[in-house]
C-alpha positions in Angstrom: 36.9 -41.7 43.5 33.5 -42.6 45.0 34.6 -42.0 48.6 32.0 -39.5 49.8 29.2 -41.4 48.1 29.8 -44.4 50.3 29.7 -42.3 53.4 26.5 -40.5 52.4 24.8 -43.7 51.5 24.3 -44.6 55.2 21.6 -41.9 55.4 19.5 -43.8 52.9 19.6 -47.2 54.6 17.3 -45.9 57.3 13.5 -45.4 56.7 13.5 -42.3 58.9 12.3 -39.3 56.8 14.5 -36.8 58.7 17.6 -39.0 58.1 16.8 -39.4 54.4 16.2 -35.6 54.1 19.6 -34.9 55.7 21.2 -37.3 53.3 19.5 -35.7 50.3 20.7 -32.2 51.4 24.2 -33.4 52.0 24.3 -35.1 48.6 23.0 -32.0 46.8 25.6 -29.7 48.4 28.5 -32.1 47.8 27.6 -32.8 44.2 26.5 -29.2 43.3 27.8 -27.1 46.2 29.9 -24.5 44.3 27.2 -24.1 41.7 24.2 -23.9 44.0 25.8 -21.6 46.6 26.9 -19.3 43.8 23.4 -19.3 42.2 21.7 -18.5 45.5 24.1 -15.8 46.6 24.2 -14.1 43.1 20.4 -14.1 43.0 20.1 -12.7 46.5 22.8 -10.0 45.8 21.3 -9.1 42.5 17.9 -8.4 44.0 19.3 -6.0 46.6 21.9 -4.5 44.3 19.1 -3.2 42.1 18.5 -0.6 44.9 22.0 0.8 44.8 23.2 0.1 41.2 22.2 1.2 37.8 21.2 -1.5 35.3 24.6 -1.2 33.5 26.5 -1.9 36.8 24.2 -4.9 37.5 25.0 -6.3 34.1 28.7 -5.8 34.8 28.4 -7.5 38.2 26.7 -10.6 36.7 29.1 -10.7 33.8 32.1 -10.7 36.1 30.7 -13.6 38.1 29.6 -15.6 35.0 32.8 -15.1 33.0 34.9 -16.0 36.1 33.1 -19.3 36.6 33.2 -20.1 32.8 36.9 -19.4 32.4 37.9 -21.0 35.7 36.1 -24.2 34.7 37.8 -24.3 31.3 41.2 -23.7 32.8 40.6 -26.2 35.6 39.5 -28.8 33.0 43.0 -29.0 31.7 44.3 -30.1 35.1 41.3 -31.9 36.6 41.5 -35.4 35.0 45.3 -36.1 35.3 45.2 -34.9 38.9 42.2 -37.1 39.7 44.0 -40.1 38.1 47.1 -39.4 40.2 45.1 -39.1 43.5 43.1 -42.2 42.7 46.2 -44.2 42.0 47.8 -43.1 45.3 44.6 -43.8 47.3 44.5 -47.3 45.7 47.9 -48.1 47.2 47.1 -46.3 50.5 49.8 -43.7 49.9 48.8 -40.2 51.0 52.2 -39.0 51.9 52.6 -36.5 49.0 49.0 -35.1 49.0 49.7 -31.9 51.0 52.8 -31.1 48.9 51.0 -31.9 45.7 48.1 -29.7 46.8 50.4 -26.7 47.5 52.3 -27.1 44.2 49.1 -27.2 42.2 47.7 -24.3 44.2 50.7 -22.3 43.2 50.1 -23.2 39.6 46.5 -22.0 39.8 47.5 -18.8 41.6 50.1 -17.9 38.9 48.0 -18.9 36.0 44.9 -17.1 37.4 47.0 -14.0 37.9 48.4 -14.1 34.4 45.2 -14.8 32.5 43.2 -12.5 34.7 45.6 -9.7 34.2 45.6 -10.2 30.4 41.8 -10.3 30.3 41.1 -7.3 32.5 43.8 -5.3 30.7 41.2 -4.4 28.1 38.8 -2.8 30.6 38.9 0.9 31.4 38.8 0.2 35.2 40.8 1.3 38.1 43.6 -0.9 39.5 41.6 -1.8 42.6 38.6 -3.3 40.8 40.9 -5.3 38.4 42.8 -6.7 41.4 39.6 -7.7 43.1 38.4 -9.5 39.9 41.7 -11.3 39.6 41.5 -12.4 43.3 38.0 -13.6 42.6 39.2 -15.8 39.7 42.0 -17.3 41.8 39.6 -18.1 44.7 37.2 -20.0 42.4 40.1 -21.9 40.8 41.3 -22.9 44.3 37.7 -24.1 45.1 37.7 -26.4 42.1 41.2 -27.5 43.0 40.3 -28.4 46.6 37.2 -30.4 45.6 39.3 -32.8 43.6 41.3 -33.7 46.7 38.2 -33.8 48.8 36.3 -36.2 46.5 37.4 -39.1 48.8 37.2 -37.1 52.1 35.7 -38.6 55.2 34.7 -35.3 56.9 32.1 -34.2 54.5 30.3 -32.1 57.2 33.2 -29.6 57.1 32.9 -29.4 53.3 29.2 -28.6 53.5 29.9 -26.1 56.3 32.6 -24.4 54.2 30.2 -23.8 51.3 27.4 -22.5 53.5 29.6 -20.2 55.5 31.3 -18.9 52.4 28.0 -18.4 50.6 26.6 -16.4 53.6 29.8 -14.4 53.7 29.4 -13.5 50.0 25.9 -12.2 50.7 26.6 -10.4 53.9 29.8 -8.7 52.8 28.4 -8.0 49.4 25.4 -6.2 50.8 27.3 -4.3 53.4 30.2 -3.2 51.3 27.9 -2.6 48.3 25.9 -0.1 50.2 29.0 2.0 50.8 31.2 1.3 47.7 28.6 0.6 45.0 29.8 -1.9 42.3 33.3 -2.3 43.8 31.7 -3.2 47.1 29.5 -5.8 45.7 32.4 -7.5 43.8 34.7 -7.2 46.8 32.0 -8.7 49.2 31.3 -11.6 46.8 35.0 -12.2 46.4 35.6 -12.3 50.2 32.9 -15.1 50.4 34.6 -17.2 47.7 38.0 -16.7 49.4 36.4 -17.9 52.6 35.3 -21.1 50.9 38.7 -21.6 49.3 40.5 -21.1 52.6 38.2 -23.4 54.5 38.4 -26.1 51.9 42.2 -25.9 51.9 42.1 -26.3 55.7 39.9 -29.4 55.1 42.5 -30.9 52.7 45.2 -30.4 55.3 43.2 -31.9 58.1 42.0 -34.8 55.9 45.4 -35.9 54.7 47.8 -35.6 57.6 50.2 -38.4 56.8 54.0 -37.9 56.6 54.8 -35.5 53.9 57.7 -35.3 51.4 58.4 -33.1 48.4 57.2 -34.7 45.2 56.5 -33.5 41.7 55.3 -36.9 40.5 51.9 -35.5 39.7 53.4 -33.7 36.7 54.4 -37.0 35.2 50.7 -37.8 34.8 50.4 -34.9 32.4 53.0 -36.6 30.3 51.8 -40.2 30.7 48.1 -39.4 30.4 48.1 -36.5 27.9 44.7 -37.6 26.6 43.1 -36.8 30.0 44.1 -33.2 29.7 41.9 -32.9 26.6 39.1 -35.0 28.1 38.5 -32.3 30.8 39.2 -29.4 28.5 36.7 -30.4 25.8 34.0 -31.3 28.2 34.0 -27.8 29.7 34.4 -26.2 26.4 31.4 -28.2 25.2 29.4 -26.9 28.1 30.2 -23.2 27.4 30.5 -23.0 23.7 26.8 -22.4 23.0 26.8 -19.6 25.6 29.9 -18.1 24.1 28.2 -18.1 20.6 25.2 -16.4 21.9 27.4 -13.8 23.6 29.7 -12.9 20.7 27.5 -13.2 17.6 24.9 -10.8 16.4 22.3 -11.9 19.0 24.6 -10.9 21.9 24.6 -7.6 23.7 27.8 -5.7 24.6 28.1 -4.9 28.3 31.5 -3.4 28.8 35.0 -4.1 27.7 35.2 -7.8 26.6 31.9 -8.6 28.3 29.1 -9.6 26.1 25.9 -11.3 27.1 22.6 -12.7 26.0 20.2 -12.2 28.8 17.4 -14.4 27.6 19.5 -17.4 26.6 21.8 -17.2 29.7 18.9 -17.0 32.2 16.8 -19.7 30.5 19.7 -22.2 30.3 20.8 -21.3 33.8 17.4 -22.3 35.1 17.4 -25.4 33.0 20.6 -26.6 34.6 19.1 -26.3 38.0 16.7 -29.1 37.2 19.5 -31.7 37.1 20.6 -31.1 40.7 18.6 -34.1 41.9 20.2 -36.4 39.3 23.7 -35.3 40.3 22.9 -36.1 44.0 21.5 -39.5 43.1 24.5 -40.3 40.9 26.8 -39.4 43.8 25.1 -41.7 46.3 23.6 -44.5 44.2 24.8 -44.9 40.7 28.5 -44.5 41.3 28.6 -46.4 44.6 26.5 -49.4 43.5 28.4 -49.6 40.2 31.8 -49.3 42.0 31.0 -52.2 44.3 30.5 -54.5 41.3 33.4 -53.0 39.5 35.9 -53.5 42.4 34.6 -57.1 42.9 35.3 -57.9 39.2 38.9 -56.8 39.4 39.4 -58.5 42.8 38.1 -61.7 41.1 40.9 -61.3 38.5 43.5 -60.8 41.2 42.2 -64.0 42.9 42.5 -65.9 39.6 38.9 -66.9 39.5 37.6 -68.9 36.5 36.3 -67.4 33.3 32.7 -68.3 34.0 33.0 -66.6 37.3 34.4 -63.5 35.6 31.6 -63.5 33.0 29.1 -63.6 35.8 30.8 -60.6 37.5 30.5 -58.7 34.2 26.8 -59.5 34.0 26.5 -58.2 37.6 28.2 -54.9 36.6 25.9 -54.4 33.7 22.8 -55.2 35.8 23.9 -52.9 38.6 24.5 -50.0 36.2 21.3 -50.6 34.3 19.1 -50.8 37.4 20.5 -47.7 39.1 20.5 -45.8 35.8 16.9 -46.6 35.3 16.0 -45.3 38.7 17.9 -42.1 38.0 16.1 -41.7 34.6 12.7 -42.2 36.3 13.5 -39.4 38.8 15.0 -37.0 36.3 12.3 -37.7 33.6 9.6 -36.8 36.1 11.3 -33.5 37.0 12.0 -32.7 33.4 8.4 -33.4 32.3 7.0 -31.3 35.2 9.3 -28.3 34.4 8.6 -28.6 30.7 4.8 -28.7 31.2 4.7 -25.9 33.7 7.4 -23.8 31.9 4.9 -21.0 31.3 3.9 -20.8 34.9 7.6 -20.9 36.0 8.4 -17.9 33.7 5.4 -16.0 35.1 6.3 -16.9 38.7 9.9 -15.6 38.2 8.6 -12.6 36.3 10.6 -13.5 33.2 9.6 -12.7 29.6 7.8 -15.4 27.6 10.6 -15.3 25.0 12.6 -17.5 27.5 10.0 -20.2 27.6 11.1 -22.2 24.4 14.8 -21.9 25.4 14.0 -23.2 28.8 12.0 -26.1 27.4 14.8 -27.1 25.1 17.3 -26.6 28.0 15.6 -28.9 30.5 15.6 -31.7 28.0 19.1 -31.0 26.9 20.3 -30.9 30.6 18.6 -34.2 31.2 20.5 -35.8 28.3 23.7 -34.1 29.4 23.7 -35.6 32.8 23.0 -39.1 31.3 26.0 -38.9 28.9 28.2 -37.5 31.7 27.4 -40.6 33.8 28.0 -42.9 30.8 31.4 -41.3 30.2 32.4 -41.4 33.9 31.8 -45.2 33.8 33.9 -45.5 30.6 36.7 -43.7 32.5 36.5 -46.3 35.2 37.5 -48.9 32.6 40.3 -46.6 31.4 38.5 -45.9 28.1 39.9 -42.4 27.8 40.0 -42.4 24.0 36.3 -43.1 23.5 35.5 -40.4 26.1 37.7 -37.9 24.3 35.9 -38.7 21.1 32.5 -38.2 22.8 33.5 -34.9 24.3 35.1 -33.7 21.1 31.8 -34.5 19.4 29.9 -32.7 22.2 32.0 -29.6 21.7 31.9 -29.6 17.9 28.2 -30.5 17.6 27.2 -27.9 20.2 29.2 -25.3 18.3 27.7 -26.2 14.9 24.1 -26.9 16.0 24.0 -23.8 18.2 25.3 -21.6 15.3 22.6 -23.1 13.1 19.9 -22.3 15.7 21.1 -18.7 15.8 20.7 -18.6 12.0 17.2 -20.2 12.3 15.9 -17.6 14.6 14.6 -17.2 18.2 12.2 -20.2 18.2 15.2 -22.5 17.6 17.4 -21.1 20.4 18.5 -23.9 22.7 17.6 -26.7 20.2 21.3 -26.9 19.1 22.3 -27.7 22.6 19.5 -30.3 23.0 20.5 -32.1 19.7 24.2 -32.0 20.6 23.4 -33.7 24.0 21.2 -36.3 22.3 23.7 -37.4 19.7 26.5 -37.3 22.3 24.5 -39.6 24.5 23.8 -42.0 21.7 27.5 -42.2 20.7 28.6 -42.5 24.4 26.2 -45.2 25.1 27.3 -47.1 22.0 30.9 -47.0 23.3 29.8 -48.2 26.8 27.8 -51.2 25.4 30.8 -52.2 23.4 33.1 -51.9 26.4 30.9 -53.9 28.7 30.3 -56.7 26.2 34.1 -57.1 25.6 35.2 -56.3 29.1 37.0 -59.6 29.7 38.8 -59.5 26.4 39.8 -55.9 26.8 41.0 -56.5 30.4 43.3 -59.3 29.6 44.4 -58.4 26.0 45.3 -54.8 26.8 47.8 -55.7 29.6 51.4 -54.8 28.8 53.9 -57.6 28.3 57.0 -57.4 30.5 60.4 -57.6 28.8 60.9 -61.0 30.4 57.7 -62.4 29.0 58.4 -60.9 25.6 61.9 -62.5 25.4 60.6 -65.9 26.5 57.8 -65.8 23.9 60.4 -65.0 21.2 
C-alpha cells in the first residue's frame, strides 16, 4: 500500500530547498516514526534519569522499553501481513465500509493478547502491582501504535500522523521527567507510557477520521488468516530474524542479568542500535521513490492485462518494471553506500563523540554494513510480495532467522572481535537468495501471471 509515498512525492517535484527538506523530514517520520521518536525520547530521558536513578534502575528502565518493543514487534508480525493484504484488497475495490469495525476488533485482540502475555512475563518479577500494570499498559500502547500504522499506510492526512508522533514523543519526555523526579523508576516508566498512549490514541483518532464511510460489523479479516496462512509466518520470521541475534547476546554467557527475566548485552545492543539508525535515509527514499516508481509500472502492467493488450506490449511493460526498479534501487544504493562508508570510516570518531567504549567499534562497523544489506533484502522481498510470491519470501525470512541464529552463535563462540559478523553474513546471504528469487520472478512474470490463474469450474468442465 504505497498511498502515503505518492502524496509525499509532491515535495520532491519542486527544486525549492525548503520544500525538499520538508518532504525529507515527513518521509523520515512516516517511515521510521515509532522507532525514531522512541530513540530520541529514551536517549533524552536516560540522560536526565541518571541524576535521579541508580545504575541498576536505569538498566531496568532501558530493559523494559527494549523488551516491550521487541516482543510487541514479534507479536505484531503474526498479524501484520494478513491484515495488510485484507486492507489492500478492500482498497483496490474502493470498499472501506468495514475498516472502522475491523480496526476495533483487531484492537481488542491486541489489548487482550498484550494483557495476557504481559501478565505472564511480569509474573516472574518481584515488583509491586502498580509497576506491573504500567508495563502491561506500555506493551498494549505500543501494539496499538503498530496496529494503527497498518491502517494509516494509505492515509491522506499524513500531517496528523506526523503530529501524533511528535506530540506523543514530547509527552513521553515531559511526563517522564516530571513524574520521574517525584516517583523515581515508576515515574519514568509511567511518564514514558503516557506518551506512548498519547500516540496510540491520536493515531486511532486518525484512523477513524480517515475512514469515515458507512460501517457494518464484519469479521471477514479473520478469513485472511485461514486463506493466507503463509503470510502469518512471513511477518513472524522477519521480526524473529531481526531480534534473534540480540536475544542470543542477552541469554548466553556473554549477557548480563539485570533483574527478573531481563538480560542485556550493553556493548552489542548499543552498537547495533546505532547501526540501525544509519538506514533511516534509505527507508525514507524507499517510501517516496522506490515503491512509488515501481508501483506505477506494476499497476500499468496489470491494467494492460485487463485491457487485453498484446504479448509484445506486455513484455515491454515487464521490461519497464525491471528498469524502473533497477534505476531507483541503484539510486538508493548510492545514497546508503555513501552513508555506510562514512559511518564505517569514522566509527572511531563516532564512538569518541558519544563517549562510548572502543569495544563497540568493531560491532558497529559490522552492524552498519549488515543494516545496509538488510534494508536491501527487505525492499527485494516487499517487491516479491507485490507479485504474490509469499512462498519465496517465507523461505528468505526463514533463512534470515536461521542463519542469523547460527552465525551469531558462532560469532559468540569466536570471541569479541567477531561480534556482529554473524548478523552481517546472515543479511548478505539473505540478500543473495532474495535477489535470486526476484530475478527469476521478473524474468518469468508473464508466464507466472497467466499460468497461475485458477480455472473456474465451467472452464474445467468445458476443457474435459
